[in-house]
C-alpha positions in Angstrom: 17.8 -2.1 1.1 15.3 -3.3 3.7 16.3 -6.3 5.9 14.5 -9.0 7.7 12.7 -7.6 10.8 12.5 -4.0 9.5 9.1 -2.3 9.8 8.4 0.0 6.9 5.7 2.5 6.1 4.8 1.7 2.6 3.2 4.5 0.6 2.3 5.5 -3.0 6.0 6.5 -3.4 6.9 2.8 -3.3 4.2 1.8 -5.9 0.9 3.2 -7.2 -0.9 0.2 -5.7 -0.6 1.7 -2.2 -3.2 4.4 -2.3 -3.5 4.0 1.5 -0.2 3.9 3.6 0.5 0.5 5.1 2.8 -0.6 7.9 4.8 -3.7 6.8 7.2 -6.0 8.7 9.8 -7.5 6.3 10.5 -11.3 6.4 12.5 -11.6 3.2 13.8 -9.4 0.4 13.9 -10.9 -3.1 15.7 -9.0 -5.9 13.8 -8.6 -9.1 14.8 -8.3 -12.8 13.7 -4.7 -12.7 16.5 -2.4 -11.5 15.6 -0.5 -8.3 12.6 -2.7 -7.5 12.2 -5.7 -5.2 9.7 -8.2 -3.9 9.2 -8.0 -0.1 7.7 -10.9 1.8 6.2 -10.0 5.2 3.3 -9.1 7.3 0.9 -6.2 7.0 0.5 -4.6 10.4 -2.5 -3.0 12.1 -2.4 0.2 14.1 -1.3 -1.7 17.2 1.6 -3.3 15.3 0.0 -6.7 15.2 0.3 -8.8 12.0 -3.1 -9.0 10.2 -2.1 -10.5 6.8 0.9 -12.2 5.2 1.8 -10.5 1.9 4.3 -10.3 -0.9 4.6 -6.8 -2.3 6.5 -5.4 -5.3 8.0 -2.0 -4.4 10.4 0.6 -5.7 13.2 0.6 -3.2 13.9 4.4 -3.6 10.2 5.0 -2.5 10.5 3.2 0.8 
């Protein structure tokens, strides 16, 4: 389970919506009604590790 402050490389394994890999810094993890899935609140990061957009993403935890 991701925790606040973790930086993740989110890929298609986490959800089909991520056709291009994305670096993501977690702010908060919200459980979902779907077993094995969660909503992550955080920031999309650029190649320098700087936040470029705040996002909420729905991901399969096993795919992270």
